[in-house]
C-alpha positions in Angstrom: 183.6 -7.5 -80.2 181.2 -4.7 -79.3 182.2 -4.9 -75.6 185.5 -3.3 -76.6 183.7 -0.1 -77.5 183.9 2.7 -74.9 182.0 5.9 -74.4 184.6 7.7 -76.4 183.8 5.6 -79.5 180.2 7.0 -79.4 181.4 10.6 -79.5 180.0 12.9 -82.2 183.4 13.0 -84.0 183.6 9.2 -84.2 180.0 9.0 -85.4 180.7 11.4 -88.2 183.8 9.3 -89.2 181.8 6.1 -89.0 178.8 7.3 -91.0 180.4 6.7 -94.5 181.4 3.2 -93.3 178.0 2.5 -92.0 176.4 3.8 -95.2 178.7 1.7 -97.3 178.0 -1.4 -95.2 174.2 -0.9 -95.1 173.9 -0.1 -98.9 176.0 -3.2 -99.7 173.8 -5.3 -97.4 170.7 -3.8 -99.0 171.9 -4.6 -102.5 172.8 -8.1 -101.5 169.4 -8.5 -99.9 167.6 -7.3 -103.0 169.7 -9.6 -105.2 168.9 -12.5 -102.9 165.2 -11.7 -102.8 165.1 -11.4 -106.6 166.9 -14.8 -107.0 164.5 -16.5 -104.5 161.5 -15.0 -106.3 162.8 -16.2 -109.6 163.5 -19.6 -108.2 160.0 -19.9 -106.7 158.2 -18.7 -109.8 160.2 -21.1 -112.0 159.4 -23.9 -109.6 155.7 -23.0 -109.7 155.7 -23.0 -113.6 157.7 -26.2 -113.7 155.3 -28.0 -111.3 152.2 -26.8 -113.2 153.7 -27.9 -116.5 154.5 -31.3 -114.9 151.0 -31.7 -113.5 149.4 -30.8 -116.9 151.7 -33.1 -118.7 150.8 -35.9 -116.3 147.1 -35.2 -116.8 147.4 -35.2 -120.6 149.5 -38.3 -120.5 146.7 -40.0 -118.5 144.0 -38.6 -120.7 146.0 -39.5 -123.8 144.0 -37.6 -126.4 142.9 -34.3 -125.0 139.7 -33.1 -126.6 136.5 -31.5 -125.7 135.2 -34.8 -124.5 137.6 -35.9 -121.7 137.1 -38.7 -119.4 135.6 -37.2 -116.2 136.8 -40.2 -114.2 140.4 -39.1 -114.5 141.2 -36.7 -111.6 142.9 -33.3 -112.3 145.9 -34.7 -110.4 146.7 -31.6 -108.3 145.4 -29.0 -110.8 142.7 -26.5 -109.8 141.1 -26.3 -113.2 141.6 -27.3 -116.8 140.0 -25.4 -119.7 139.9 -26.8 -123.2 139.0 -24.3 -126.1 138.5 -25.2 -129.7 136.8 -22.6 -131.9 133.6 -21.6 -130.1 133.5 -24.7 -127.9 134.7 -24.5 -124.3 135.1 -27.2 -121.8 135.9 -26.3 -118.2 136.8 -28.8 -115.5 137.2 -27.7 -111.9 138.7 -29.7 -109.0 137.1 -27.6 -106.3 134.7 -24.7 -107.1 134.8 -23.2 -103.6 131.4 -21.8 -104.1 129.5 -20.3 -107.0 131.3 -17.0 -106.9 134.8 -18.7 -107.1 133.6 -20.8 -110.0 132.4 -17.8 -111.9 135.7 -16.0 -111.4 137.6 -19.0 -112.9 135.2 -19.1 -115.8 135.6 -15.4 -116.5 139.4 -15.8 -116.6 140.5 -15.2 -120.3 141.6 -18.5 -121.9 144.9 -17.0 -123.1 146.0 -15.8 -119.7 149.3 -17.1 -118.2 151.2 -16.2 -115.2 152.5 -17.0 -111.7 150.7 -16.1 -108.5 147.7 -14.6 -110.3 145.1 -13.3 -107.9 141.6 -14.6 -108.9 138.4 -13.7 -107.0 137.4 -11.2 -104.4 138.9 -10.6 -101.0 136.7 -13.2 -99.3 137.3 -16.0 -101.9 140.5 -15.0 -103.5 142.8 -17.6 -104.9 146.5 -17.5 -105.8 146.9 -19.5 -109.0 149.7 -20.3 -111.4 148.2 -20.5 -114.9 149.7 -21.8 -118.1 148.2 -22.0 -121.6 149.3 -24.4 -124.3 148.3 -24.4 -127.9 147.9 -27.8 -129.5 147.2 -28.9 -133.1 144.0 -28.0 -134.9 143.5 -24.8 -133.0 143.1 -26.5 -129.7 144.0 -24.5 -126.6 144.5 -26.0 -123.2 144.6 -23.8 -120.1 145.5 -25.2 -116.7 145.8 -23.6 -113.3 147.3 -24.8 -110.0 146.9 -23.4 -106.5 150.0 -21.4 -105.6 149.1 -20.2 -102.1 151.9 -22.1 -100.3 154.6 -20.8 -102.6 153.2 -17.3 -102.5 152.9 -17.3 -98.7 156.5 -18.6 -98.5 157.7 -15.7 -100.7 155.7 -13.2 -98.6 157.3 -14.5 -95.4 160.8 -14.3 -97.0 160.1 -10.6 -98.0 159.0 -9.9 -94.4 162.0 -11.5 -92.8 164.3 -9.6 -95.3 162.7 -6.3 -94.3 163.2 -7.1 -90.7 166.9 -8.0 -91.3 167.4 -4.8 -93.3 165.7 -2.7 -90.7 167.6 -4.4 -87.8 170.9 -3.8 -89.6 170.3 0.0 -89.2 170.9 -0.6 -85.5 173.4 -3.5 -85.7 175.7 -2.0 -88.3 176.4 1.2 -86.2 178.6 -0.7 -83.7 180.3 -2.5 -86.5 181.1 0.8 -88.2 182.3 2.4 -85.0 184.5 -0.6 -84.2 186.0 -0.4 -87.7 186.8 3.2 -87.2 188.3 2.3 -83.8 190.5 -0.3 -85.5 191.5 2.1 -88.2 192.5 4.7 -85.6 194.4 2.2 -83.4 197.8 2.8 -85.1 197.4 6.5 -84.3 196.3 5.7 -80.7 199.3 3.4 -80.4 201.6 6.1 -81.8 200.2 8.7 -79.5 200.8 6.4 -76.5 204.3 5.6 -77.5 205.2 9.3 -78.1 203.6 10.2 -74.7 205.7 7.4 -73.1 208.9 8.7 -74.7 208.1 12.3 -73.5 207.2 11.1 -70.0 209.9 8.5 -69.3 212.9 8.9 -71.7 214.7 11.8 -73.3 216.6 9.5 -75.7 214.0 6.9 -76.7 212.6 6.6 -80.2 209.7 4.8 -81.9 210.4 1.3 -83.2 210.9 1.5 -87.0 210.7 -2.3 -87.6 207.9 -4.8 -87.4 204.9 -2.4 -87.6 204.1 -2.7 -91.3 205.5 -0.7 -94.2 203.2 2.3 -93.7 203.8 2.6 -89.9 207.6 1.9 -90.3 207.9 4.9 -92.7 205.7 7.0 -90.4 207.7 6.1 -87.3 210.9 6.9 -89.2 209.7 10.3 -90.1 208.5 11.0 -86.6 211.9 9.8 -85.2 213.6 12.2 -87.6 211.4 15.0 -86.3 212.1 14.0 -82.7 215.9 14.0 -83.4 215.6 17.4 -85.1 213.5 18.8 -82.2 216.1 17.5 -79.7 218.9 19.0 -81.7 217.1 22.4 -81.9 216.4 22.3 -78.1 220.0 21.5 -77.4 221.2 24.2 -79.8 218.8 26.6 -78.2 220.0 25.8 -74.8 223.6 26.2 -75.9 222.8 29.4 -77.7 221.1 30.8 -74.6 224.1 29.9 -72.5 226.5 31.5 -75.0 224.3 34.6 -75.4 224.1 34.9 -71.6 227.9 34.5 -71.3 228.7 36.8 -74.2 226.2 39.5 -73.2 227.3 39.5 -69.6 230.5 41.2 -70.4 229.2 44.2 -72.5 226.2 44.6 -70.2 228.4 44.6 -67.1 230.6 47.1 -68.8 227.6 49.2 -69.7 226.5 49.3 -66.1 230.1 50.0 -64.8 230.5 52.9 -67.3 227.1 54.3 -66.4 227.9 54.2 -62.7 231.2 55.8 -63.5 229.5 58.6 -65.4 227.0 59.2 -62.6 229.8 59.5 -60.1 231.3 62.4 -62.2 228.3 64.7 -62.4 230.4 67.8 -62.4 232.9 66.6 -64.9 231.3 67.0 -68.4 234.3 65.5 -70.2 234.2 62.3 -68.1 230.5 62.1 -68.6 230.9 62.3 -72.4 233.5 59.7 -72.2 231.2 57.4 -70.3 228.4 58.0 -72.8 230.7 57.2 -75.6 231.7 53.9 -74.0 228.1 53.1 -73.5 227.4 53.7 -77.1 230.2 51.5 -78.2 229.1 48.6 -75.9 225.5 49.0 -77.0 226.6 48.9 -80.7 228.5 45.7 -79.9 225.3 44.1 -78.5 223.2 45.3 -81.4 225.7 43.9 -83.8 225.5 40.5 -82.2 221.7 40.6 -82.3 221.6 41.7 -86.0 223.9 38.9 -87.0 221.8 36.4 -85.1 218.6 37.6 -86.7 220.2 37.4 -90.2 221.3 33.8 -89.5 217.8 33.0 -88.3 216.4 34.5 -91.6 218.7 32.3 -93.6 217.9 29.2 -91.7 214.1 29.8 -92.0 214.4 30.6 -95.7 213.3 34.2 -95.4 216.6 36.0 -96.1 216.1 38.5 -98.8 218.7 38.3 -101.5 219.3 41.3 -103.7 220.6 39.3 -106.7 222.7 41.0 -109.3 225.4 40.0 -111.8 228.7 40.7 -109.9 232.3 40.1 -110.7 233.8 37.9 -107.9 237.3 39.2 -108.5 236.3 42.8 -108.0 234.3 41.8 -104.9 237.4 40.0 -103.4 239.7 42.9 -104.3 237.5 45.4 -102.4 237.6 43.2 -99.3 241.4 42.7 -99.5 241.8 46.5 -99.9 239.6 47.0 -96.8 241.8 44.7 -94.7 245.1 45.9 -96.1 246.0 48.0 -93.0 244.9 45.3 -90.6 247.1 42.8 -92.3 250.1 45.2 -92.3 249.8 45.6 -88.5 250.4 41.8 -88.1 252.9 41.7 -91.0 250.7 39.2 -92.8 250.9 39.1 -96.6 247.6 38.7 -98.4 247.8 37.3 -101.9 244.9 37.2 -104.4 245.1 35.0 -107.5 242.5 34.5 -110.2 242.7 32.7 -113.6 240.1 34.8 -115.2 237.2 37.1 -114.2 234.1 35.3 -113.1 230.6 36.8 -112.9 227.9 35.2 -110.6 224.3 36.2 -109.8 224.6 37.0 -106.1 223.8 39.4 -103.3 226.8 41.6 -103.5 226.6 43.0 -99.9 226.1 39.7 -98.2 228.8 37.9 -100.2 231.2 40.7 -99.4 230.4 40.1 -95.7 231.3 36.4 -96.2 234.7 37.3 -97.7 235.3 39.9 -94.9 234.5 37.3 -92.2 236.8 34.7 -93.7 239.7 37.1 -94.3 239.3 38.7 -90.9 239.5 35.2 -89.2 242.5 34.3 -91.4 244.3 37.5 -90.3 243.1 37.4 -86.7 244.3 33.9 -86.1 247.3 34.0 -88.4 251.0 33.9 -87.4 252.9 37.2 -87.2 254.7 37.5 -90.5 252.5 34.8 -92.1 250.5 34.8 -95.2 246.9 34.4 -96.5 246.3 33.1 -100.0 243.0 33.7 -101.7 242.4 31.8 -104.9 239.4 32.1 -107.3 238.7 29.2 -109.7 235.9 28.7 -112.1 234.6 25.1 -112.6 231.9 23.6 -114.8 228.9 24.2 -112.7 230.3 26.2 -109.8 233.0 28.6 -108.7 235.5 27.9 -105.9 236.9 30.5 -103.6 239.5 29.4 -101.1 241.1 31.2 -98.2 244.3 29.5 -97.0 246.5 30.6 -94.1 249.4 29.3 -92.0 248.0 30.3 -88.7 247.2 28.5 -85.5 244.8 26.0 -87.1 241.7 24.3 -85.7 241.7 21.2 -83.7 240.0 18.2 -85.3 237.3 17.9 -82.6 236.3 21.6 -83.2 236.1 21.7 -87.0 232.4 20.7 -87.0 231.5 22.9 -84.1 233.0 26.2 -85.4 229.8 26.6 -87.6 227.6 26.6 -84.6 226.0 29.8 -83.4 228.1 31.6 -80.7 230.6 28.8 -80.5 234.2 29.9 -79.8 237.1 27.5 -79.5 239.6 27.7 -76.6 242.3 29.3 -78.7 240.0 31.9 -80.2 238.8 33.4 -76.9 242.0 35.4 -76.7 240.7 37.5 -79.6 237.7 39.7 -79.7 234.7 38.1 -81.4 231.1 37.1 -81.0 231.2 33.5 -82.3 228.7 34.4 -85.0 230.9 35.0 -88.0 231.2 31.5 -89.4 227.6 30.7 -88.6 226.6 33.7 -90.6 229.0 32.7 -93.5 227.5 29.3 -93.8 223.9 30.7 -93.7 224.6 33.2 -96.5 226.5 30.7 -98.7 223.7 28.1 -98.3 221.1 30.8 -99.0 222.9 31.3 -102.4 222.7 27.5 -103.0 226.4 27.0 -102.2 228.5 25.1 -99.7 231.3 26.1 -97.4 233.8 23.7 -95.8 237.1 23.7 -93.9 240.3 21.6 -93.7 242.7 22.4 -91.0 245.8 21.1 -89.2 246.5 22.3 -85.7 249.5 24.8 -85.5 249.9 24.6 -89.4 247.0 26.5 -90.8 243.5 26.3 -92.2 241.8 26.4 -95.6 238.2 27.5 -96.0 236.5 26.7 -99.3 233.4 28.4 -100.6 231.5 26.9 -103.6 228.9 29.0 -105.3 226.7 27.7 -108.2 227.0 29.5 -111.5 223.3 29.0 -112.0 220.9 31.4 -110.4 220.4 30.7 -106.7 216.9 30.4 -105.3 215.3 33.7 -104.5 214.1 33.9 -100.9 211.1 35.7 -99.7 211.4 39.2 -98.2 212.1 39.0 -94.6 209.9 40.7 -92.0 212.9 41.3 -89.7 215.9 43.4 -90.5 219.5 42.6 -90.0 222.9 43.1 -91.5 
């Protein structure tokens, strides 16, 4: 398992991530080791006491009537010593004195002492004993001790081996912790490799959203959605750049031509003024296009500043209809405005007026000579509906979704002046107010644009750092 670790797995960042795992593993092992040592110690001590009790019981059963006058012919049967105390009389029997000093230490041992692995004697003659004391009838006390050196040494060895294991785990657990971190990061590594493969080899590939586990399936789904959105933005950006380059070519070429014309007429002040006037007109056209594009970008990014106020929609529509009255008369188009009752909505009066102006301008611009435009205002339960219906040239079905795109102009619309930004701006402003705009159209029969605005307060967007009309 450790052979799968590479030099990258021993980097400082991996070590920092692995430290909590290592600490958890080591502390868990330490706790388990302590519990195991305690259980072994308890087991060995209980075994020592049980064995001493058994040996004493066997001796007493052989002696039959323990007293201060036992039969010295009966051996102690594995016991180191037996003491019998009754009143002021003491009887002490020792199996092996191990010298006078050892015997004295046993005699000096209090008769009421009990315990496991008691150390009796000096360093040179020290004994490890398990001692028990039993009280019999008539104030008779019997104390017995058994040599516990073997059990004590076994316990010491077990403690030593446990310390070696715990100390060795400080080294051995680091690769385990690093390997665990590597396993936990393997889904990210796999995701990185798959994304790199998609970027390197395929422009249309996506991450697999099945068979990776619920967490990764959801993550891959979100990443795929981000990839699709990114590809759409790139495609839209490329289209926008192409359209901008195409649409700016004409005014910029005209600017250059007019400037050259003005330079050729140095002595003619009138012609020079006319050239400068044309340059100003063309530059205004370019600035207008850029301002609208910046406003749409504000709306899409959520930074369009809305100056909200309580406005009467009917009055707002009447002002726009009055503004386009002469334009409609030139094409002999009748503009009709109908409303059931006045409706007030919290909105940005200027921007909503620009929405009405764009929709009415399109209806007149692409309407039939001698046609009509019907504007209807209706109040519903939670929203207000404003519709612009005309009987003009209509919109082909395959273009009805694309007309909202930035700088898009249909084939039939290129005969009229325009930037291809009006409807894109309309949708951006309406959505910034929390509304929705849609179109239904039949080619050569007419179109109907519907704007729905909520009666509740729209969300207030942050103040923009860029300006635009």
